[in-house]
Each structure stands twice: as structure tokens, then as C-alpha cells.
C-alpha positions as CSV (number, residue, x, y, z in Angstrom):
1,X,69.3,-52.2,-79.1
2,X,70.8,-49.1,-80.6
3,X,68.9,-49.7,-83.8
4,X,65.6,-50.1,-81.8
5,X,66.2,-46.9,-79.9
6,X,66.9,-45.1,-83.2
7,X,63.8,-46.4,-84.8
8,X,61.8,-45.3,-81.8
9,X,63.4,-41.8,-81.9
10,X,62.6,-41.5,-85.6
11,X,59.0,-42.6,-85.1
12,X,58.7,-40.0,-82.3
13,X,60.2,-37.3,-84.4
14,X,57.8,-38.2,-87.3
15,X,54.8,-38.0,-84.9
16,X,55.9,-34.7,-83.5
17,X,56.4,-33.2,-87.0
18,X,53.0,-34.5,-88.1
19,X,51.4,-33.0,-85.1
20,X,53.2,-29.5,-85.7
21,X,52.2,-29.6,-89.4
22,X,48.5,-30.3,-88.4
23,X,48.4,-27.0,-86.5
24,X,49.1,-25.2,-89.7
25,X,46.0,-26.8,-91.5
26,X,42.3,-25.8,-91.6
27,X,40.4,-28.8,-93.0
28,X,36.9,-29.8,-93.6
29,X,34.8,-32.9,-92.4
30,X,32.4,-35.1,-94.4
31,X,28.8,-35.3,-93.6
32,X,26.6,-34.1,-90.7
33,X,28.2,-36.1,-87.9
34,X,31.8,-36.6,-86.8
35,X,32.5,-40.4,-87.6
36,X,35.1,-42.4,-85.8
37,X,37.6,-42.6,-88.7
38,X,37.6,-38.8,-89.2
39,X,37.9,-38.2,-85.5
40,X,40.8,-40.4,-85.3
41,X,42.5,-38.8,-88.3
42,X,41.9,-35.3,-86.8
43,X,43.6,-36.4,-83.5
44,X,46.4,-38.3,-85.2
45,X,47.2,-35.3,-87.4
46,X,47.0,-32.7,-84.7
47,X,44.4,-30.6,-86.5
48,X,42.8,-27.8,-84.5
49,X,40.9,-25.9,-87.1
50,X,37.9,-27.1,-89.1
51,X,35.8,-25.2,-91.5
52,X,32.1,-26.0,-91.7
53,X,30.4,-26.2,-95.1
54,X,26.7,-26.4,-96.3
55,X,27.1,-30.3,-96.4
56,X,27.9,-30.3,-92.7
57,X,24.5,-28.5,-91.7
58,X,21.0,-30.2,-91.4
59,X,19.4,-28.4,-88.4
60,X,20.4,-26.6,-85.2
61,X,20.4,-29.5,-82.9
62,X,22.5,-31.4,-85.4
63,X,25.0,-28.6,-85.9
64,X,25.4,-28.1,-82.1
65,X,26.1,-31.8,-81.8
66,X,28.7,-31.6,-84.5
67,X,30.5,-28.7,-83.1
68,X,30.4,-30.2,-79.6
69,X,32.0,-33.4,-81.0
70,X,34.7,-31.3,-82.8
71,X,35.5,-29.4,-79.6
72,X,36.1,-32.7,-77.7
73,X,38.4,-34.0,-80.5
74,X,40.2,-30.8,-81.4
75,X,40.8,-29.9,-77.8
76,X,40.5,-26.7,-75.7
77,X,42.0,-24.5,-78.5
78,X,39.6,-25.8,-81.1
79,X,38.9,-23.4,-84.0
80,X,35.6,-24.0,-85.7
81,X,35.0,-21.8,-88.6
82,X,32.2,-21.1,-91.0
83,X,32.2,-19.5,-94.4
84,X,29.0,-17.8,-95.2
85,X,30.5,-14.9,-97.2
86,X,29.2,-14.9,-100.8
87,X,27.6,-18.3,-100.4
88,X,24.3,-17.6,-98.5
89,X,22.3,-19.7,-101.0
90,X,24.3,-22.8,-99.9
91,X,23.2,-22.6,-96.3
92,X,19.7,-23.0,-94.6
93,X,17.7,-19.9,-93.9
94,X,17.9,-20.3,-90.0
95,X,21.7,-20.1,-90.1
96,X,22.6,-16.6,-88.9
97,X,23.8,-14.5,-91.7
98,X,24.4,-10.8,-91.9
99,X,22.5,-8.5,-94.2
100,X,24.4,-7.9,-97.3
101,X,27.4,-5.5,-97.2
102,X,25.6,-3.4,-99.9
103,X,22.5,-3.1,-97.7
104,X,24.5,-1.9,-94.7
105,X,26.5,0.5,-96.8
106,X,23.3,2.0,-98.2
107,X,22.0,2.4,-94.7
108,X,25.2,4.2,-93.8
109,X,24.8,3.7,-90.1
110,X,28.0,2.4,-88.4
111,X,26.1,1.6,-85.2
112,X,23.8,-0.7,-87.1
113,X,26.8,-2.4,-88.8
114,X,28.3,-2.9,-85.3
115,X,25.1,-4.4,-83.9
116,X,24.6,-6.6,-86.9
117,X,28.1,-8.1,-86.5
118,X,27.4,-8.6,-82.9
119,X,24.1,-10.2,-83.3
120,X,25.4,-12.7,-85.9
121,X,28.4,-13.5,-83.6
122,X,26.2,-14.3,-80.7
123,X,24.1,-16.7,-82.9
124,X,27.1,-18.4,-84.2
125,X,28.7,-18.7,-80.9
126,X,25.6,-20.4,-79.5
127,X,26.1,-23.0,-82.2
128,X,29.7,-23.7,-81.3
129,X,31.3,-21.6,-84.0
130,X,34.0,-19.2,-83.0
131,X,35.6,-18.1,-86.3
132,X,33.5,-16.4,-89.1
133,X,35.4,-16.2,-92.4
134,X,33.9,-12.8,-93.1
135,X,33.7,-9.9,-94.0
136,X,34.6,-9.4,-97.6
137,X,36.5,-6.3,-98.1
138,X,36.4,-5.7,-101.8
139,X,35.3,-2.4,-103.0
140,X,32.5,-2.4,-105.6
141,X,34.0,-1.8,-109.1
142,X,33.4,1.6,-110.6
143,X,30.0,1.6,-112.3
144,X,28.7,-1.5,-110.6
145,X,25.0,-1.7,-110.0
146,X,23.3,-3.5,-107.2
147,X,22.2,-6.4,-109.4
148,X,25.7,-7.1,-110.7
149,X,27.3,-10.4,-109.7
150,X,29.1,-9.9,-106.4
151,X,28.0,-6.4,-105.9
152,X,26.0,-7.2,-102.8
153,X,29.0,-8.4,-101.1
154,X,30.9,-5.1,-101.2
155,X,30.5,-2.3,-98.7
156,X,30.2,0.2,-101.6
157,X,32.8,1.8,-103.8
158,X,34.1,4.7,-101.6
159,X,37.2,3.4,-99.7
160,X,36.6,5.6,-96.7
161,X,33.0,4.8,-96.1
162,X,33.4,1.1,-97.0
163,X,36.3,0.9,-94.5
164,X,34.2,2.5,-91.7
165,X,31.2,0.2,-92.2
166,X,33.3,-2.9,-92.5
167,X,35.4,-2.1,-89.3
168,X,32.2,-1.5,-87.4
169,X,30.7,-4.9,-88.4
170,X,34.0,-6.6,-87.5
171,X,34.3,-4.8,-84.2
172,X,30.7,-5.9,-83.3
173,X,31.5,-9.6,-84.1
174,X,34.8,-9.7,-82.3
175,X,33.2,-8.0,-79.2
176,X,31.2,-11.2,-78.8
177,X,34.2,-13.5,-79.1
178,X,33.9,-14.7,-82.7
179,X,37.0,-13.9,-84.7
180,X,36.6,-12.4,-88.1
181,X,38.5,-12.7,-91.3
182,X,39.3,-9.8,-93.7
183,X,39.2,-11.3,-97.1
184,X,38.8,-10.9,-100.9
185,X,36.0,-11.9,-103.1
186,X,37.9,-11.2,-106.3
187,X,35.2,-8.8,-107.6
188,X,37.8,-6.6,-109.0
189,X,39.6,-9.3,-110.9
190,X,39.7,-9.1,-114.6
191,X,40.3,-11.6,-117.4
192,X,42.6,-14.4,-116.1
193,X,46.3,-14.1,-116.7
194,X,48.3,-17.6,-116.6
195,X,45.0,-19.1,-115.6
196,X,44.6,-16.9,-112.5
197,X,42.1,-14.0,-111.9
198,X,44.1,-10.8,-112.4
199,X,43.9,-7.3,-111.0
200,X,45.8,-5.3,-113.6
201,X,46.2,-2.0,-111.8
202,X,49.3,0.0,-110.9
203,X,50.6,-0.1,-107.4
204,X,49.4,3.5,-106.8
205,X,45.9,2.6,-107.9
206,X,45.9,-0.5,-105.6
207,X,47.2,1.6,-102.6
208,X,44.8,4.5,-103.2
209,X,41.7,2.4,-103.7
210,X,41.6,-1.5,-103.5
211,X,43.9,-1.9,-100.5
212,X,42.4,0.9,-98.3
213,X,39.9,-1.3,-96.4
214,X,42.5,-4.0,-95.8
215,X,45.1,-1.5,-94.5
216,X,42.4,-0.3,-92.0
217,X,41.6,-3.9,-91.1
218,X,45.3,-4.7,-90.0
219,X,44.7,-3.0,-86.7
220,X,41.6,-5.0,-85.9
221,X,41.0,-8.2,-87.9
222,X,41.9,-11.5,-86.1
223,X,42.8,-12.9,-89.3
224,X,43.2,-12.2,-93.0
225,X,42.6,-14.4,-96.0
226,X,44.8,-14.3,-99.1
227,X,43.3,-15.0,-102.4
228,X,44.3,-16.9,-105.6
229,X,44.6,-13.6,-107.5
230,X,47.4,-12.3,-109.4
231,X,48.6,-8.7,-108.8
232,X,51.3,-8.0,-111.5
233,X,52.2,-4.7,-109.9
234,X,53.3,-6.8,-106.9
235,X,54.2,-10.2,-108.3
236,X,53.6,-11.0,-111.9
237,X,54.3,-14.8,-111.4
238,X,52.6,-16.0,-108.2
239,X,49.1,-15.3,-106.9
240,X,48.7,-13.5,-103.6
241,X,48.2,-16.8,-101.8
242,X,51.7,-18.1,-102.7
243,X,53.5,-14.8,-103.0
244,X,56.1,-13.7,-100.4
245,X,56.1,-10.2,-102.0
246,X,52.4,-9.9,-101.0
247,X,52.2,-11.8,-97.7
248,X,55.5,-10.9,-96.3
249,X,56.7,-7.7,-97.9
250,X,53.4,-6.0,-98.2
251,X,51.0,-7.4,-95.4
252,X,53.5,-8.1,-92.7
253,X,56.2,-5.6,-93.8
254,X,54.4,-2.4,-95.0
255,X,51.1,-2.9,-93.3
256,X,52.6,-4.3,-90.0
257,X,49.8,-6.9,-89.6
258,X,50.4,-9.2,-86.6
259,X,47.2,-11.4,-86.8
260,X,46.7,-14.8,-88.5
261,X,47.1,-15.0,-92.2
262,X,45.2,-17.9,-93.8
263,X,45.2,-19.0,-97.4
264,X,42.1,-19.4,-99.5
265,X,41.1,-23.0,-100.2
266,X,44.0,-24.7,-101.8
267,X,41.8,-27.2,-103.4
268,X,40.8,-24.5,-105.9
269,X,41.2,-25.6,-109.5
270,X,43.3,-22.5,-110.6
271,X,46.1,-23.4,-108.2
272,X,45.6,-27.3,-108.0
273,X,46.2,-27.6,-111.6
274,X,49.5,-25.7,-111.4
275,X,50.9,-27.4,-108.2
276,X,50.5,-30.8,-106.3
277,X,48.3,-30.3,-103.2
278,X,51.1,-30.9,-100.7
279,X,53.3,-28.5,-102.5
280,X,50.7,-25.7,-102.5
281,X,50.2,-26.0,-98.8
282,X,54.1,-25.9,-98.3
283,X,54.4,-23.0,-100.6
284,X,51.6,-21.1,-99.0
285,X,53.0,-21.4,-95.5
286,X,56.6,-20.6,-96.8
287,X,55.2,-17.4,-98.5
288,X,53.8,-16.2,-95.2
289,X,50.6,-17.8,-94.4
290,X,50.1,-19.1,-90.8
291,X,47.5,-21.5,-91.8
292,X,46.7,-23.3,-95.1
293,X,43.1,-24.2,-95.9
294,X,42.9,-27.6,-97.4
295,X,39.3,-28.7,-97.0
296,X,39.6,-32.2,-98.7
297,X,41.8,-34.8,-97.1
């Protein structure tokens, strides 16, 4: 009898740990509908955050059915996210997307940026989406032109102006009940070091330029996304997504950020080839992430 009780207790503990671990993951789902096997896996694993991708979207009615099904399975605290930043070509034209950051920056009207963020958020919320993994807060590299790859995703190259426009857009979105995510697009990264995109700038250069919009966002952004980028001035061994020096010492310690930190996709080749998937997720959380993004399961 004692052995039976011990086995039951062990099984219960294992289930509880699985459910707790599931709350630390953001995952993806296959296809345009929620099949029974995936729904069962989501519930059994305690998942409450799902990121939608282009493969999940066919039309408005279908998307509304999918998000409604996800809400039923994930429960009242369901987090249904979408990542349109930097990937507009992968999504249908009818899906609400903001004008490019470069266009808003050129206009220079913070009220327009606020209204744009609010408008996009209302549309996303009507489709059952409550977390927009945007905006991108990279600054345009010096000398970048509008046609340069990634340039359209930056709110310009002036830290003060870019911060003001990005914060206005974010405030508009969050006023409509859709959480934002201050994130990197790695436009400032140079040639890879140790297989990772690298920003080879001094700490003072980073603080006076690259990090300005992110410091501004700490008072407002519901979430921030780390990137698989190496900042040797902060940590010459680990990318930001796996670095306690970046996530704990800088973002939490110096910037006093109290929102949610989520990792970039941990299925990315540059980190997957260095670490096993389970190890990556564990190291990301141990480094300071509140949620690890693992879109394949």
C-alpha cells in the first residue's frame, strides 16, 4: 500500500511539475485548425501561450475559429500572440499590420503613431489575438538608406525621436488591450562571432545609442524579447537570450524592468546547433526569461 501511495504521489508531483513548466513556454500549433491531439497536448502540458504564424492563417473566419478554440483549451488566461514584425510578406494582406516604422518616423507625428498602434490592436483583438510581438526597437544603422534590408523596420536612427515614436505606437496598442513586445531585429549586428550575430560596440556606445529605446520601453512595454545576439561588451560567451549578465544584471538590475521577458525562438539554428532544445529552454529561463519560445513541439 505504501509503495502504491508513493507511486501516486510521484505521478502527481510529475504532473504538477509538467503543468508548471508548461506555463513557462510559448509554443506554436500546426495547421489552420486545432486538432484533438494538439488540444490534448496543450492541456496536458499546461500551456497557456501560443504564437500564431503564417501557416495558421487562411481567412478571417478561420482565424477567429482557431483563436476561439485556443481560448477554450488554454483557459481564461490564454495568451494568443502573433509575430508580424519584419515578416509582413508571410501574412495575407487583410491581416492588420502597421505601416512600417520608417514611414511613421518620416511622418514624425506621435499622435499618428499612437492612433496606428490603437487601430491595429483593435483589429487584432477582434480576431482573438491579445499579444502583438512588436514593435522592433532597433535603431537604423548609420548611413542606412530606406531600401536597405531591415531599414523599414526601424524608427529611424535618432535615439530620442525613435524612442518617442515607438513609445507612442506602443501606448496606442496597449490602450486597446493588446500587449506589446519591445524587441530586436538584429539590424545592428555585424559578422557572426562564434556562429552568432554580433554587435561589436563598447558599453558606452551601446548605452548612448542602441539601448536608448529599450530603456525608454521598460516603463511601458508589457513584454520584452531577448535576441540571439552576442554583445561582447556585456557577455563575450553567451547571446543575450541565454545571458544572465544581459537579462538579470542589465534589464532587471540596471533598467529595473518589471514586465515579462520572453526569449526569441529557441528553434533558431544559431542556438540549436550549440545546445539541445530542452537545455536551451532551461538555460533561457535560468538566465532571466519568464517565458521560452519553442514553436516546434
